[in-house]
C-alpha positions in Angstrom: 179.2 80.3 65.3 179.6 78.3 62.1 180.7 74.7 62.1 183.5 73.1 60.0 185.6 76.3 60.4 183.6 77.9 57.6 181.9 81.2 57.8 178.3 81.8 56.9 178.4 83.8 53.6 175.6 86.2 53.0 175.2 88.1 49.7 173.1 91.2 49.6 171.5 91.5 46.2 168.9 93.4 44.2 169.5 94.4 40.7 167.6 97.6 41.4 169.8 100.4 42.8 168.9 102.7 45.6 167.3 100.0 47.9 169.8 100.5 50.9 171.8 97.4 49.9 175.2 98.9 51.0 173.6 100.4 54.2 172.2 97.0 55.0 175.4 95.1 54.3 177.5 97.4 56.5 175.1 97.8 59.4 174.1 94.2 59.7 177.8 93.2 59.6 178.5 95.7 62.4 175.5 94.4 64.4 176.9 90.8 64.0 180.3 92.1 65.3 178.6 93.7 68.3 177.3 90.3 69.2 180.9 88.9 69.3 181.2 87.5 65.7 184.2 87.9 63.5 182.9 89.6 60.3 184.4 90.3 56.9 182.6 92.6 54.5 183.4 92.4 50.8 182.8 95.3 48.4 182.0 93.8 45.0 180.5 97.1 43.6 182.7 99.2 41.4 181.0 102.3 42.9 182.8 101.4 46.1 180.1 102.8 48.4 180.8 100.1 51.1 184.5 101.0 51.0 183.7 104.7 51.3 181.2 104.1 54.1 184.2 103.0 56.2 186.2 106.1 55.5 188.3 104.6 52.7 188.6 106.4 49.4 188.3 103.8 46.6 190.3 106.0 44.3 193.4 105.7 46.5 193.1 102.0 47.0 196.1 100.3 45.4 195.0 96.7 45.8 191.3 95.8 45.6 188.9 93.0 44.9 189.8 93.6 41.2 193.2 92.1 41.9 191.7 89.2 43.8 189.2 88.3 41.0 191.3 89.0 38.0 194.9 88.4 39.2 194.1 85.8 41.9 195.8 87.9 44.5 195.2 86.6 48.1 192.1 88.3 49.5 194.2 89.0 52.7 196.1 91.6 50.7 193.0 93.8 50.1 191.4 93.6 53.6 191.5 96.8 55.8 190.6 96.7 59.4 187.9 99.3 60.3 184.7 98.8 62.4 184.7 95.4 60.6 187.3 94.0 58.3 186.6 95.1 54.7 187.9 93.8 51.4 187.9 97.0 49.4 186.6 97.9 46.0 188.2 100.3 43.5 187.0 101.8 40.3 188.8 99.3 38.1 186.4 96.7 39.4 184.1 98.0 36.7 186.5 96.3 34.2 186.6 93.0 36.1 183.7 91.4 34.2 185.5 91.9 30.8 188.9 90.9 32.3 187.4 87.7 33.7 185.4 86.8 30.7 188.1 84.5 29.2 188.9 82.8 32.5 187.8 79.2 33.1 185.7 79.0 36.2 185.2 82.7 36.3 181.9 82.4 38.3 183.8 80.8 41.1 186.7 83.3 41.6 185.3 84.8 44.8 184.3 81.4 46.2 187.9 80.2 45.7 189.4 83.5 47.1 187.4 83.0 50.4 189.1 79.7 51.1 192.2 81.6 52.3 190.2 83.2 55.1 187.7 80.5 55.9 189.0 80.0 59.5 189.2 83.7 60.3 185.6 84.7 60.2 182.1 83.7 61.4 180.3 85.8 58.8 181.2 87.1 55.3 178.8 89.9 54.1 179.0 90.7 50.4 177.7 93.9 48.8 176.9 93.5 45.2 176.4 95.9 42.3 172.9 96.8 41.1 173.0 94.3 38.2 172.9 90.6 37.7 176.3 90.5 35.9 179.4 88.4 36.6 180.3 90.2 39.9 176.8 89.5 41.4 177.0 85.9 40.0 180.3 85.5 41.8 178.7 86.7 45.0 175.7 84.4 44.7 178.0 81.4 43.8 180.0 82.0 47.0 177.0 82.6 49.2 175.1 80.3 51.5 172.2 82.8 51.8 170.9 85.9 50.1 169.3 88.9 51.8 167.2 91.0 49.4 166.7 94.6 50.5 163.5 96.0 48.8 162.4 99.6 48.9 158.8 99.7 49.8 157.8 102.7 47.8 158.7 101.3 44.4 158.1 97.8 45.2 159.2 96.0 42.1 157.9 92.5 42.1 159.4 92.1 38.7 162.9 92.7 40.1 162.4 90.1 42.7 161.2 87.6 40.2 164.2 88.3 38.0 166.5 87.7 41.0 164.7 84.5 41.8 165.2 83.3 38.2 168.9 84.1 38.4 169.2 82.2 41.7 167.4 79.2 40.2 170.0 79.3 37.3 172.8 79.5 39.9 171.4 76.6 41.9 171.2 74.4 38.7 174.7 75.3 37.5 177.0 76.6 40.2 175.7 76.5 43.8 172.9 74.1 44.6 172.6 75.2 48.2 172.1 79.0 47.9 168.8 80.2 49.4 167.0 83.4 50.1 167.5 84.1 53.8 164.9 86.8 53.7 163.5 89.9 52.0 164.1 93.1 53.9 161.7 96.0 53.5 163.9 99.2 53.6 163.5 103.0 53.3 160.0 102.6 54.8 157.9 105.7 55.2 155.4 104.3 57.7 153.1 107.3 57.2 152.1 106.3 53.7 149.4 103.9 52.8 151.5 102.9 49.8 154.2 101.5 52.0 151.7 99.4 54.0 150.2 98.1 50.8 153.6 97.3 49.4 154.4 95.2 52.5 151.1 93.4 52.2 151.8 92.5 48.6 155.3 91.4 49.6 154.0 89.1 52.4 151.2 87.7 50.1 153.9 86.7 47.6 156.8 85.7 49.8 155.1 84.8 53.1 157.5 84.2 56.0 160.5 84.9 53.8 159.8 88.6 54.5 161.8 89.6 57.6 159.8 90.9 60.6 162.4 93.7 60.9 161.7 96.9 59.0 164.2 99.5 58.1 162.5 102.9 58.3 163.7 106.0 56.4 165.9 108.3 58.4 168.5 111.0 57.6 171.0 109.0 59.8 171.5 106.6 56.9 172.8 109.5 54.7 174.8 111.1 57.5 176.7 108.1 58.8 178.7 107.2 55.6 179.8 110.8 55.2 181.5 110.3 58.6 183.0 107.0 57.4 181.1 104.9 59.9 178.1 102.7 60.4 174.8 103.9 61.9 175.5 101.7 64.9 178.6 103.8 65.7 177.3 107.1 64.5 174.0 107.0 66.4 174.2 103.9 68.6 171.0 104.6 70.5 168.9 105.6 67.5 166.0 103.8 65.9 168.1 103.0 62.8 170.8 101.3 64.7 168.3 99.3 66.7 166.5 98.1 63.6 169.7 96.5 62.4 170.4 94.9 65.7 166.9 93.4 65.5 167.6 92.1 62.1 170.9 90.6 63.3 169.0 88.8 66.1 166.5 87.6 63.5 169.2 86.3 61.1 171.2 84.7 64.0 168.1 82.8 65.0 168.5 81.0 61.6 165.6 82.8 60.2 163.1 81.0 62.3 160.2 83.3 62.0 
């Protein structure tokens, strides 16, 4: 568990969409909770997929992360208890970047909001939108670590380099301590040569920052959110659930790999 009554804050980021970022945020969070940790998930994506994947309709959410970021409402007001605690998104989050643009210290809104719940959680897992805009910058400024899910089929090195550049800028200006916890190969189709080559390229470039855990492609990842639950609850004995438990073990070992 974290020292100093402060949770470990992990942002899940990749400006490319469709890389299983939301899937990873939720399932890793649930795997942490299975191991006895107190976990908060924060949905910073206006699409609200993380919120939906816990059976909450973002269109019916009256108070959301928009109110926390723009109106400085307490984050406690937007947390719902599901498999894990979740600070919900709503569609108006799409307007947050414009609404925040005139605020002083706008990059630190989330970091400040988290102070209210610092003693309540061991981990905070933040799902970010597929862009490097102000919502993602808020997440990276609040984070200790960043996990980067990368789809093996369309391995975009350029995207990773862009993310690294953004992180460098954040280190220089906003959060000197944020680091990449690891790069997670997702949606792997182990039958293809391309996937194996993609992982080799990844490991050549990023070495031991690539997690040993691999998230293979399975229909379970599409089915579980429709039921409003994590893969660990939907198919607890399946390969998909196990892969996220393995990842949790890897992250909890402080990334010693």
